[in-house]
VOKOL-940232 format. One record per residue (C-alpha): residue number from 1; residue in three letters; x, y, z negated. Coordinates in nm, 2 decimals. Each point is the difference from the previous one (the first is absolute). Layout:
BEGIN
+------+------+--------+--------+--------+
! zanu ! zati !      u !      v !      w !
+------+------+--------+--------+--------+
!  NUM !  ALA !      X !      Y !      Z !
...
+------+------+--------+--------+--------+
// end
This chain:
BEGIN
+------+------+--------+--------+--------+
! zanu ! zati !      u !      v !      w !
+------+------+--------+--------+--------+
!    1 !  MET !   9.37 !   8.16 ! -11.15 !
!    2 !  SER !  -0.11 !  -0.04 !  -0.37 !
!    3 !  LEU !   0.17 !   0.22 !  -0.28 !
!    4 !  LEU !   0.18 !  -0.14 !  -0.25 !
!    5 !  THR !  -0.19 !  -0.03 !  -0.34 !
!    6 !  LYS !   0.14 !   0.18 !  -0.32 !
!    7 !  GLU !   0.08 !  -0.35 !  -0.15 !
!    8 !  GLN !   0.18 !  -0.07 !   0.32 !
!    9 !  LEU !   0.22 !   0.32 !  -0.03 !
!   10 !  ARG !   0.06 !  -0.08 !  -0.37 !
!   11 !  GLY !   0.12 !  -0.32 !   0.06 !
!   12 !  PHE !   0.22 !   0.14 !   0.30 !
!   13 !  ILE !   0.17 !   0.26 !  -0.23 !
!   14 !  LYS !   0.04 !  -0.26 !  -0.23 !
!   15 !  GLU !   0.16 !  -0.26 !   0.19 !
!   16 !  ASN !   0.25 !   0.27 !   0.15 !
!   17 !  ASN !   0.06 !   0.15 !  -0.31 !
!   18 !  LEU !  -0.10 !   0.37 !   0.13 !
!   19 !  GLN !   0.10 !   0.27 !  -0.23 !
!   20 !  THR !   0.11 !   0.27 !   0.25 !
!   21 !  VAL !  -0.04 !   0.14 !   0.34 !
!   22 !  PRO !   0.30 !  -0.13 !   0.14 !
!   23 !  ASP !  -0.15 !  -0.35 !  -0.15 !
!   24 !  ILE !  -0.29 !   0.07 !   0.21 !
!   25 !  TYR !   0.16 !   0.02 !   0.29 !
!   26 !  ASN !   0.25 !  -0.26 !   0.01 !
!   27 !  ALA !  -0.33 !  -0.23 !  -0.08 !
!   28 !  LEU !  -0.15 !   0.14 !   0.28 !
!   29 !  LYS !   0.30 !  -0.06 !   0.24 !
!   30 !  GLU !   0.03 !  -0.34 !  -0.13 !
!   31 !  LEU !  -0.37 !  -0.07 !   0.07 !
!   32 !  PHE !   0.00 !   0.17 !   0.35 !
!   33 !  LYS !   0.32 !  -0.22 !   0.10 !
!   34 !  GLU !  -0.21 !  -0.33 !  -0.12 !
!   35 !  THR !  -0.29 !   0.12 !   0.19 !
!   36 !  LEU !   0.17 !   0.07 !   0.35 !
!   37 !  GLN !   0.17 !  -0.32 !  -0.05 !
!   38 !  GLU !  -0.34 !  -0.19 !  -0.07 !
!   39 !  MET !  -0.16 !   0.20 !   0.31 !
!   40 !  LEU !   0.33 !  -0.13 !   0.23 !
!   41 !  GLU !  -0.07 !  -0.37 !  -0.12 !
!   42 !  ALA !  -0.37 !   0.04 !   0.09 !
!   43 !  GLU !   0.08 !   0.18 !   0.36 !
!   44 !  LEU !   0.23 !  -0.35 !   0.06 !
!   45 !  SER !  -0.30 !  -0.20 !  -0.10 !
!   46 !  THR !  -0.22 !   0.18 !   0.19 !
!   47 !  ASN !   0.22 !  -0.04 !   0.31 !
!   48 !  LEU !   0.09 !  -0.37 !  -0.05 !
!   49 !  GLY !  -0.37 !  -0.10 !  -0.09 !
!   50 !  TYR !   0.05 !  -0.15 !  -0.31 !
!   51 !  GLU !   0.11 !   0.06 !  -0.34 !
!   52 !  LYS !   0.32 !  -0.07 !  -0.19 !
!   53 !  TYR !   0.04 !  -0.39 !  -0.13 !
!   54 !  GLU !  -0.31 !  -0.04 !   0.22 !
!   55 !  LYS !   0.16 !  -0.21 !   0.30 !
!   56 !  LYS !  -0.30 !  -0.23 !  -0.02 !
!   57 !  ASP !  -0.18 !   0.30 !   0.19 !
!   58 !  LYS !   0.27 !   0.07 !   0.25 !
!   59 !  GLU !  -0.13 !   0.04 !   0.36 !
!   60 !  THR !   0.32 !   0.13 !   0.16 !
!   61 !  THR !   0.39 !  -0.12 !   0.09 !
!   62 !  ASN !   0.10 !   0.34 !  -0.18 !
!   63 !  SER !   0.10 !   0.01 !  -0.36 !
!   64 !  ARG !   0.14 !   0.19 !  -0.29 !
!   65 !  ASN !   0.38 !   0.02 !   0.01 !
!   66 !  GLY !   0.14 !   0.18 !  -0.31 !
!   67 !  TYR !   0.07 !   0.40 !  -0.09 !
!   68 !  SER !   0.20 !   0.24 !   0.13 !
!   69 !  GLN !   0.11 !   0.30 !  -0.25 !
!   70 !  LYS !  -0.11 !   0.36 !   0.11 !
!   71 !  THR !   0.05 !   0.37 !  -0.17 !
!   72 !  VAL !  -0.25 !   0.20 !   0.07 !
!   73 !  LYS !  -0.10 !   0.36 !  -0.17 !
!   74 !  THR !  -0.31 !   0.01 !  -0.13 !
!   75 !  GLN !  -0.19 !   0.30 !  -0.15 !
!   76 !  PHE !   0.14 !  -0.16 !  -0.36 !
!   77 !  GLY !   0.36 !   0.03 !   0.14 !
!   78 !  GLU !   0.19 !  -0.31 !   0.17 !
!   79 !  MET !  -0.09 !  -0.36 !  -0.09 !
!   80 !  GLU !   0.12 !  -0.32 !   0.13 !
!   81 !  LEU !  -0.25 !  -0.23 !   0.19 !
!   82 !  ASN !   0.00 !  -0.36 !   0.10 !
!   83 !  ILE !  -0.12 !  -0.02 !   0.32 !
!   84 !  PRO !  -0.21 !  -0.33 !   0.13 !
!   85 !  ARG !   0.15 !  -0.13 !   0.34 !
!   86 !  ASP !  -0.17 !  -0.24 !   0.19 !
!   87 !  ARG !   0.23 !  -0.28 !   0.23 !
!   88 !  GLU !  -0.13 !   0.13 !   0.31 !
!   89 !  GLY !   0.03 !   0.34 !  -0.05 !
!   90 !  GLU !  -0.35 !   0.12 !   0.07 !
!   91 !  PHE !  -0.08 !   0.18 !  -0.33 !
!   92 !  GLU !  -0.01 !   0.37 !   0.04 !
!   93 !  PRO !  -0.10 !   0.14 !  -0.38 !
!   94 !  ILE !  -0.24 !   0.30 !   0.03 !
!   95 !  ILE !   0.05 !   0.11 !  -0.36 !
!   96 !  VAL !   0.42 !   0.00 !   0.05 !
!   97 !  PRO !   0.04 !   0.04 !   0.39 !
!   98 !  LYS !   0.30 !  -0.19 !   0.15 !
!   99 !  HIS !   0.31 !   0.28 !   0.04 !
!  100 !  LYS !  -0.18 !   0.24 !  -0.25 !
!  101 !  ARG !   0.17 !   0.05 !  -0.31 !
!  102 !  ASP !  -0.23 !   0.31 !  -0.13 !
!  103 !  ILE !  -0.34 !  -0.07 !  -0.08 !
!  104 !  SER !  -0.05 !   0.31 !  -0.24 !
!  105 !  GLY !  -0.15 !   0.21 !   0.32 !
!  106 !  ILE !   0.33 !   0.24 !  -0.12 !
!  107 !  GLU !   0.06 !   0.12 !   0.34 !
!  108 !  GLU !  -0.36 !   0.11 !   0.07 !
!  109 !  LYS !   0.05 !   0.20 !  -0.38 !
!  110 !  ILE !   0.30 !   0.14 !   0.12 !
!  111 !  ILE !  -0.14 !   0.13 !   0.32 !
!  112 !  SER !  -0.29 !   0.13 !  -0.19 !
!  113 !  LEU !   0.20 !   0.16 !  -0.27 !
!  114 !  TYR !   0.19 !   0.17 !   0.27 !
!  115 !  ALA !  -0.29 !   0.12 !   0.18 !
!  116 !  ARG !  -0.06 !   0.21 !  -0.32 !
!  117 !  GLY !   0.27 !   0.21 !   0.06 !
!  118 !  MET !   0.30 !  -0.20 !  -0.26 !
!  119 !  SER !   0.35 !  -0.02 !   0.08 !
!  120 !  THR !   0.16 !  -0.31 !   0.10 !
!  121 !  ARG !   0.23 !   0.00 !  -0.36 !
!  122 !  ASP !  -0.37 !   0.11 !  -0.22 !
!  123 !  ILE !  -0.13 !  -0.31 !   0.20 !
!  124 !  HIS !   0.29 !  -0.23 !  -0.10 !
!  125 !  GLU !  -0.06 !   0.09 !  -0.38 !
!  126 !  GLN !  -0.36 !  -0.02 !   0.01 !
!  127 !  ILE !   0.04 !  -0.36 !   0.11 !
!  128 !  LYS !   0.24 !  -0.11 !  -0.25 !
!  129 !  ASP !  -0.18 !   0.14 !  -0.27 !
!  130 !  ILE !  -0.33 !  -0.15 !   0.12 !
!  131 !  TYR !   0.10 !  -0.30 !   0.16 !
!  132 !  GLY !   0.37 !  -0.09 !  -0.16 !
!  133 !  ILE !   0.07 !  -0.02 !   0.38 !
!  134 !  GLU !   0.35 !   0.19 !   0.13 !
!  135 !  VAL !  -0.11 !   0.13 !   0.32 !
!  136 !  SER !   0.28 !   0.20 !   0.14 !
!  137 !  ALA !  -0.05 !   0.38 !   0.10 !
!  138 !  GLU !   0.15 !  -0.12 !   0.35 !
!  139 !  MET !  -0.22 !  -0.31 !   0.00 !
!  140 !  VAL !  -0.31 !   0.21 !  -0.05 !
!  141 !  SER !   0.11 !   0.24 !   0.27 !
!  142 !  LYS !   0.01 !  -0.37 !   0.20 !
!  143 !  ILE !  -0.35 !  -0.10 !  -0.08 !
!  144 !  THR !  -0.13 !   0.31 !   0.10 !
!  145 !  ASP !   0.14 !  -0.01 !   0.33 !
!  146 !  ARG !  -0.23 !  -0.28 !   0.11 !
!  147 !  ILE !  -0.27 !   0.25 !   0.05 !
!  148 !  ILE !   0.19 !   0.13 !   0.26 !
!  149 !  PRO !  -0.11 !  -0.20 !   0.29 !
!  150 !  GLU !  -0.34 !   0.07 !  -0.17 !
!  151 !  ILE !   0.07 !   0.37 !   0.07 !
!  152 !  ARG !   0.12 !  -0.02 !   0.35 !
!  153 !  GLU !  -0.31 !  -0.22 !   0.08 !
!  154 !  TRP !  -0.23 !   0.26 !  -0.14 !
!  155 !  GLN !   0.16 !   0.32 !   0.15 !
!  156 !  SER !  -0.05 !  -0.19 !   0.34 !
!  157 !  ARG !  -0.33 !  -0.12 !  -0.01 !
!  158 !  PRO !  -0.21 !   0.08 !   0.27 !
!  159 !  LEU !  -0.26 !   0.29 !  -0.10 !
!  160 !  GLU !  -0.35 !   0.09 !   0.10 !
!  161 !  LYS !  -0.07 !   0.15 !   0.33 !
!  162 !  ILE !  -0.16 !   0.30 !  -0.13 !
!  163 !  TYR !   0.04 !   0.21 !  -0.31 !
!  164 !  PRO !  -0.27 !   0.29 !  -0.04 !
!  165 !  PHE !   0.26 !   0.15 !  -0.29 !
!  166 !  ILE !   0.40 !   0.00 !  -0.03 !
!  167 !  PHE !   0.14 !   0.16 !  -0.27 !
!  168 !  MET !   0.40 !   0.06 !   0.01 !
!  169 !  ASP !   0.25 !   0.14 !  -0.30 !
!  170 !  ALA !   0.29 !  -0.08 !  -0.11 !
!  171 !  ILE !   0.16 !  -0.06 !  -0.37 !
!  172 !  HIS !   0.35 !   0.06 !  -0.08 !
!  173 !  TYR !   0.28 !  -0.21 !  -0.21 !
!  174 !  LYS !   0.34 !   0.00 !  -0.08 !
!  175 !  VAL !   0.16 !  -0.26 !   0.16 !
!  176 !  ARG !   0.42 !  -0.13 !  -0.03 !
!  177 !  THR !   0.15 !  -0.05 !   0.34 !
!  178 !  GLU !   0.37 !  -0.07 !   0.04 !
!  179 !  ASN !   0.09 !   0.16 !  -0.36 !
!  180 !  HIS !  -0.20 !   0.28 !   0.10 !
!  181 !  ILE !  -0.36 !   0.12 !  -0.15 !
!  182 !  ILE !  -0.22 !   0.15 !   0.25 !
!  183 !  ASN !  -0.38 !   0.07 !   0.03 !
!  184 !  LYS !  -0.21 !  -0.23 !   0.22 !
!  185 !  ALA !  -0.37 !   0.00 !   0.07 !
!  186 !  ALA !  -0.25 !  -0.25 !   0.01 !
!  187 !  TYR !  -0.21 !   0.05 !   0.30 !
!  188 !  ILE !  -0.36 !  -0.18 !  -0.08 !
!  189 !  VAL !  -0.32 !   0.01 !   0.22 !
!  190 !  LEU !  -0.30 !  -0.03 !  -0.13 !
!  191 !  GLY !  -0.29 !  -0.11 !   0.25 !
!  192 !  ILE !  -0.37 !  -0.02 !  -0.07 !
!  193 !  THR !  -0.15 !  -0.30 !   0.20 !
!  194 !  ILE !  -0.30 !   0.02 !   0.24 !
!  195 !  GLU !  -0.19 !  -0.17 !  -0.30 !
!  196 !  GLY !   0.10 !   0.24 !  -0.23 !
!  197 !  THR !   0.25 !  -0.19 !  -0.20 !
!  198 !  LYS !   0.33 !   0.14 !  -0.09 !
!  199 !  ASP !   0.34 !  -0.13 !   0.10 !
!  200 !  ILE !   0.36 !   0.06 !  -0.06 !
!  201 !  LEU !   0.12 !  -0.05 !   0.39 !
!  202 !  GLY !   0.38 !   0.00 !  -0.09 !
!  203 !  ILE !   0.30 !   0.18 !  -0.20 !
!  204 !  TRP !   0.32 !   0.10 !   0.17 !
!  205 !  ILE !   0.31 !   0.08 !  -0.18 !
!  206 !  GLY !   0.21 !   0.28 !   0.21 !
!  207 !  GLU !   0.15 !   0.34 !  -0.07 !
!  208 !  ASN !  -0.12 !   0.29 !  -0.13 !
!  209 !  GLU !  -0.34 !   0.06 !   0.15 !
!  210 !  ASN !  -0.01 !   0.13 !   0.34 !
!  211 !  SER !  -0.22 !  -0.02 !   0.31 !
!  212 !  ARG !   0.22 !  -0.23 !   0.24 !
!  213 !  PHE !  -0.04 !  -0.26 !  -0.26 !
!  214 !  TRP !  -0.34 !   0.08 !   0.00 !
!  215 !  LEU !  -0.03 !  -0.04 !   0.37 !
!  216 !  GLY !   0.19 !  -0.36 !  -0.06 !
!  217 !  VAL !  -0.27 !  -0.10 !  -0.24 !
!  218 !  LEU !  -0.32 !   0.09 !   0.24 !
!  219 !  ASN !   0.16 !  -0.19 !   0.28 !
!  220 !  GLU !   0.03 !  -0.31 !  -0.23 !
!  221 !  LEU !  -0.36 !   0.03 !  -0.07 !
!  222 !  LYS !  -0.07 !  -0.01 !   0.38 !
!  223 !  ASN !   0.20 !  -0.28 !   0.02 !
!  224 !  ARG !  -0.17 !  -0.21 !  -0.26 !
!  225 !  GLY !  -0.34 !   0.03 !   0.16 !
!  226 !  VAL !  -0.15 !   0.39 !  -0.06 !
!  227 !  GLU !  -0.15 !   0.12 !   0.30 !
!  228 !  ASP !  -0.15 !   0.26 !  -0.15 !
!  229 !  VAL !  -0.03 !   0.27 !  -0.32 !
!  230 !  LEU !  -0.27 !   0.26 !   0.00 !
!  231 !  ILE !   0.16 !   0.23 !  -0.27 !
!  232 !  PHE !   0.30 !   0.01 !  -0.14 !
!  233 !  SER !   0.01 !   0.19 !  -0.33 !
!  234 !  VAL !   0.39 !   0.09 !  -0.10 !
!  235 !  ASP !   0.23 !   0.24 !  -0.22 !
!  236 !  GLY !   0.15 !   0.36 !   0.17 !
!  237 !  LEU !   0.34 !  -0.19 !   0.14 !
!  238 !  SER !   0.09 !   0.20 !   0.31 !
!  239 !  GLY !   0.02 !  -0.23 !   0.31 !
!  240 !  LEU !  -0.28 !  -0.22 !  -0.15 !
!  241 !  LYS !  -0.28 !   0.12 !   0.22 !
!  242 !  GLU !   0.22 !  -0.06 !   0.31 !
!  243 !  ALA !   0.12 !  -0.35 !  -0.15 !
!  244 !  ILE !  -0.37 !  -0.08 !   0.00 !
!  245 !  GLU !  -0.14 !   0.17 !   0.33 !
!  246 !  ALA !   0.30 !  -0.19 !   0.21 !
!  247 !  THR !  -0.15 !  -0.36 !  -0.15 !
!  248 !  PHE !  -0.41 !   0.09 !  -0.04 !
!  249 !  PRO !  -0.04 !   0.26 !   0.21 !
!  250 !  LYS !  -0.38 !  -0.04 !  -0.07 !
!  251 !  ALA !   0.02 !   0.04 !  -0.38 !
!  252 !  GLU !  -0.09 !   0.30 !  -0.20 !
!  253 !  ILE !   0.25 !   0.12 !  -0.22 !
!  254 !  GLN !  -0.11 !   0.12 !  -0.31 !
!  255 !  ARG !   0.28 !   0.15 !  -0.25 !
!  256 !  CYS !  -0.08 !  -0.03 !  -0.35 !
!  257 !  ILE !  -0.17 !   0.31 !  -0.18 !
!  258 !  ILE !   0.11 !  -0.03 !  -0.32 !
!  259 !  HIS !   0.36 !  -0.05 !   0.12 !
!  260 !  GLN !  -0.03 !   0.33 !   0.20 !
!  261 !  LEU !  -0.13 !   0.14 !  -0.34 !
!  262 !  ARG !   0.31 !  -0.11 !  -0.21 !
!  263 !  ASN !   0.24 !   0.12 !   0.26 !
!  264 !  CYS !  -0.17 !   0.34 !   0.01 !
!  265 !  PHE !   0.00 !   0.04 !  -0.38 !
!  266 !  LYS !   0.38 !   0.02 !   0.02 !
!  267 !  TYR !  -0.04 !   0.38 !   0.11 !
!  268 !  VAL !  -0.28 !   0.06 !  -0.28 !
!  269 !  SER !   0.06 !   0.15 !  -0.35 !
!  270 !  TYR !  -0.10 !  -0.27 !  -0.25 !
!  271 !  LYS !  -0.21 !   0.29 !  -0.18 !
!  272 !  HIS !  -0.24 !   0.00 !   0.34 !
!  273 !  LEU !   0.01 !  -0.37 !   0.06 !
!  274 !  LYS !  -0.34 !  -0.05 !  -0.11 !
!  275 !  GLU !  -0.19 !   0.31 !   0.20 !
!  276 !  PHE !   0.20 !  -0.11 !   0.30 !
!  277 !  SER !  -0.09 !  -0.34 !  -0.01 !
!  278 !  LYS !  -0.35 !   0.07 !  -0.05 !
!  279 !  ASP !   0.00 !   0.27 !   0.25 !
!  280 !  PHE !   0.14 !  -0.32 !   0.28 !
!  281 !  LYS !  -0.27 !  -0.20 !  -0.16 !
!  282 !  ALA !  -0.25 !   0.18 !   0.23 !
!  283 !  VAL !   0.21 !  -0.06 !   0.32 !
!  284 !  TYR !   0.02 !  -0.38 !  -0.01 !
!  285 !  GLN !  -0.33 !  -0.05 !  -0.13 !
!  286 !  ALA !  -0.17 !   0.19 !   0.28 !
!  287 !  ALA !  -0.28 !  -0.15 !   0.17 !
!  288 !  SER !   0.15 !   0.06 !   0.35 !
!  289 !  GLU !   0.33 !   0.12 !   0.14 !
!  290 !  GLU !  -0.14 !   0.36 !   0.11 !
!  291 !  ILE !  -0.09 !   0.05 !  -0.36 !
!  292 !  ALA !   0.35 !  -0.13 !  -0.15 !
!  293 !  ARG !   0.15 !   0.24 !   0.25 !
!  294 !  ASP !  -0.20 !   0.31 !  -0.14 !
!  295 !  LYS !   0.06 !  -0.12 !  -0.34 !
!  296 !  PHE !   0.35 !  -0.04 !   0.06 !
!  297 !  GLU !   0.02 !   0.40 !   0.15 !
!  298 !  GLU !  -0.16 !   0.10 !  -0.37 !
!  299 !  VAL !   0.27 !  -0.18 !  -0.16 !
!  300 !  LYS !   0.27 !   0.12 !   0.19 !
!  301 !  LYS !  -0.14 !   0.37 !  -0.03 !
!  302 !  LYS !   0.00 !  -0.04 !  -0.37 !
!  303 !  TRP !   0.38 !  -0.16 !  -0.03 !
!  304 !  GLN !   0.19 !   0.09 !   0.29 !
!  305 !  SER !   0.20 !   0.26 !  -0.15 !
!  306 !  SER !   0.08 !  -0.17 !  -0.29 !
!  307 !  TYR !   0.05 !  -0.36 !   0.15 !
!  308 !  PRO !   0.10 !   0.03 !   0.41 !
!  309 !  PHE !   0.20 !  -0.34 !  -0.04 !
!  310 !  ALA !  -0.32 !  -0.19 !  -0.15 !
!  311 !  ILE !  -0.23 !   0.12 !   0.25 !
!  312 !  LYS !   0.23 !  -0.03 !   0.32 !
!  313 !  SER !   0.02 !  -0.33 !  -0.08 !
!  314 !  TRP !  -0.37 !  -0.10 !   0.00 !
!  315 !  GLU !   0.01 !   0.24 !   0.37 !
!  316 !  ASN !   0.29 !  -0.24 !   0.12 !
!  317 !  ASN !  -0.16 !  -0.31 !  -0.09 !
!  318 !  TRP !  -0.35 !   0.08 !   0.11 !
!  319 !  GLU !  -0.04 !  -0.24 !   0.29 !
!  320 !  VAL !   0.10 !  -0.34 !  -0.25 !
!  321 !  LEU !  -0.20 !   0.16 !  -0.28 !
!  322 !  ILE !  -0.37 !   0.01 !   0.21 !
!  323 !  PRO !  -0.09 !  -0.30 !   0.14 !
!  324 !  PHE !  -0.19 !  -0.12 !  -0.28 !
!  325 !  TYR !  -0.27 !   0.26 !   0.03 !
!  326 !  LYS !  -0.11 !  -0.18 !   0.30 !
!  327 !  PHE !  -0.11 !  -0.29 !  -0.20 !
!  328 !  PRO !  -0.29 !  -0.04 !  -0.23 !
!  329 !  GLU !   0.05 !  -0.01 !  -0.37 !
!  330 !  GLU !   0.06 !  -0.39 !  -0.05 !
!  331 !  ILE !   0.28 !   0.00 !   0.24 !
!  332 !  ARG !   0.15 !   0.32 !  -0.11 !
!  333 !  LYS !   0.03 !  -0.14 !  -0.37 !
!  334 !  ILE !   0.19 !  -0.28 !   0.12 !
!  335 !  MET !   0.25 !   0.18 !   0.26 !
!  336 !  TYR !   0.07 !   0.37 !  -0.14 !
!  337 !  THR !   0.25 !  -0.15 !  -0.25 !
!  338 !  THR !   0.27 !  -0.29 !  -0.05 !
!  339 !  ASN !  -0.09 !  -0.01 !  -0.37 !
!  340 !  ILE !  -0.11 !  -0.39 !   0.09 !
!  341 !  ILE !   0.39 !  -0.04 !   0.11 !
!  342 !  GLU !   0.13 !   0.21 !  -0.32 !
!  343 !  GLY !  -0.22 !  -0.27 !  -0.21 !
!  344 !  PHE !   0.21 !  -0.27 !   0.11 !
!  345 !  HIS !   0.30 !   0.20 !  -0.05 !
!  346 !  ARG !  -0.04 !   0.06 !  -0.36 !
!  347 !  GLN !  -0.10 !  -0.38 !  -0.03 !
!  348 !  LEU !   0.39 !  -0.03 !   0.15 !
!  349 !  ARG !   0.16 !   0.26 !  -0.23 !
!  350 !  LYS !  -0.22 !  -0.19 !  -0.33 !
!  351 !  VAL !   0.25 !  -0.30 !   0.09 !
!  352 !  THR !   0.31 !   0.15 !   0.12 !
!  353 !  LYS !   0.03 !   0.28 !  -0.25 !
!  354 !  SER !   0.26 !  -0.19 !  -0.19 !
!  355 !  LYS !   0.21 !  -0.05 !   0.30 !
!  356 !  ALA !   0.22 !   0.30 !   0.05 !
!  357 !  ILE !   0.21 !  -0.14 !   0.25 !
!  358 !  PHE !  -0.06 !  -0.32 !   0.21 !
!  359 !  PRO !   0.33 !  -0.19 !   0.09 !
!  360 !  ASN !  -0.12 !  -0.07 !   0.33 !
!  361 !  ASP !  -0.29 !   0.09 !   0.31 !
!  362 !  GLU !  -0.11 !  -0.40 !  -0.08 !
!  363 !  SER !  -0.06 !   0.07 !  -0.33 !
!  364 !  LEU !  -0.18 !   0.27 !   0.05 !
!  365 !  GLU !  -0.18 !  -0.14 !   0.26 !
!  366 !  LYS !  -0.08 !  -0.31 !  -0.19 !
!  367 !  MET !  -0.16 !   0.17 !  -0.30 !
!  368 !  LEU !  -0.23 !   0.26 !   0.24 !
!  369 !  PHE !  -0.13 !  -0.33 !   0.16 !
!  370 !  LEU !  -0.04 !  -0.20 !  -0.34 !
!  371 !  VAL !  -0.20 !   0.30 !  -0.15 !
!  372 !  ALA !  -0.17 !   0.06 !   0.34 !
!  373 !  LYS !  -0.16 !  -0.36 !  -0.01 !
!  374 !  ASN !  -0.11 !   0.07 !  -0.33 !
!  375 !  VAL !  -0.18 !   0.31 !   0.05 !
!  376 !  MET !  -0.17 !  -0.15 !   0.35 !
!  377 !  LYS !  -0.13 !  -0.25 !  -0.22 !
!  378 !  LYS !  -0.22 !   0.20 !  -0.17 !
!  379 !  TRP !  -0.12 !   0.15 !   0.33 !
!  380 !  THR !  -0.31 !  -0.21 !   0.05 !
!  381 !  GLN !  -0.28 !   0.25 !   0.05 !
!  382 !  ARG !  -0.12 !   0.17 !   0.30 !
!  383 !  TYR !   0.09 !   0.41 !   0.02 !
!  384 !  LYS !  -0.32 !   0.19 !  -0.14 !
!  385 !  ASN !  -0.27 !   0.09 !   0.22 !
!  386 !  TRP !   0.19 !  -0.21 !   0.29 !
!  387 !  ASP !  -0.34 !  -0.06 !   0.17 !
!  388 !  MET !  -0.07 !   0.37 !   0.07 !
!  389 !  VAL !   0.38 !   0.08 !   0.09 !
!  390 !  LEU !   0.04 !  -0.29 !   0.24 !
!  391 !  ASN !  -0.34 !   0.12 !   0.16 !
!  392 !  GLN !   0.12 !   0.36 !   0.04 !
!  393 !  LEU !   0.31 !  -0.15 !   0.16 !
!  394 !  MET !  -0.18 !  -0.19 !   0.25 !
!  395 !  ILE !  -0.21 !   0.31 !   0.12 !
!  396 !  MET !   0.30 !   0.21 !   0.01 !
!  397 !  TYR !   0.21 !  -0.26 !   0.17 !
!  398 !  PRO !  -0.24 !  -0.25 !   0.16 !
!  399 !  GLU !   0.23 !  -0.14 !   0.24 !
!  400 !  ARG !   0.31 !  -0.08 !  -0.22 !
!  401 !  VAL !  -0.17 !  -0.12 !  -0.29 !
!  402 !  GLU !  -0.27 !  -0.21 !   0.13 !
!  403 !  LYS !   0.22 !  -0.24 !   0.17 !
!  404 !  PHE !   0.20 !  -0.08 !  -0.30 !
!  405 !  ILE !  -0.34 !  -0.08 !  -0.23 !
!  406 !  ARG !  -0.05 !  -0.37 !  -0.06 !
+------+------+--------+--------+--------+
// end
């Protein structure tokens, strides 16, 4: 399509006596209306096989049959159009579809704004300011409700038969329930597929994080087709290890080292944090479990008297902190921390930070789903050094991995 020349633009400005920005807007609105009208006429001519007033070329029993008026919403606001009709009622306009009164893409824009964390009332104001269209907060809510079937379908979709790595963690929000504000947990499961790509397997809204709810989530993963998981990386929630063992008994369970450090830091004076952290770095970066144990004994000897609870925390959780020592470095880097899912949490918080309280569970669910959908669109690359990781896993778990290689 060629652009207008400067002479044509000057002619357009002069002809419409354009002097202000509103003048330009109104002129473009009228031009847009005329363009729509001509496109409708052209569609009907194509459908009938002859141009208006040229019946000599007519090769059909069908014919034009006047117009019906229709008010539509556009990016220029509301406008009246004359929709051409045919006598046999076969004409189905594409540019202004039957039974559709909003041709501005406004619904997609509303859902997009909602996905960025805007409240229904803020969206109402923005749509009104930009497009001159009155869309109530209640209507915004109804429009976003249309994605609920999509959420249900996504949440129940079949999953892969095996995931080499699964990360589980929860993020917490305040939700209004029966006139009370309570803390709710969004339970999130992130998996790495056999092809090395990341995927959010589901988001579940429930009461504050507990192992019983996680057990239900794990059983749902099995019901959706997951047969095997090689390695789970999780935080330190009590009972989570038992829930995993009940559903995927062959899986390795790795407690997040970073979570463990944060938890024991609560018992350490700020003036010693840097030194304490540096000492423990020698423990979790050790080449083997045996060396790690020796390093831990050194740290214990140094800090036991000052911070017994911090040391005891490591001793009590040692069995779920050490699984990663049996793996090569490429696999260790993936499994020793849940940072991968915490990175996803940061994306969620970036959008939801303006929402101090969600009006209900569905409102929270809709927003988290839309953010997740946008984030996952960017997950197109395989995990770094995945070929090396997969080869290592095939050597360590030959019978469990090879049957799922395509």
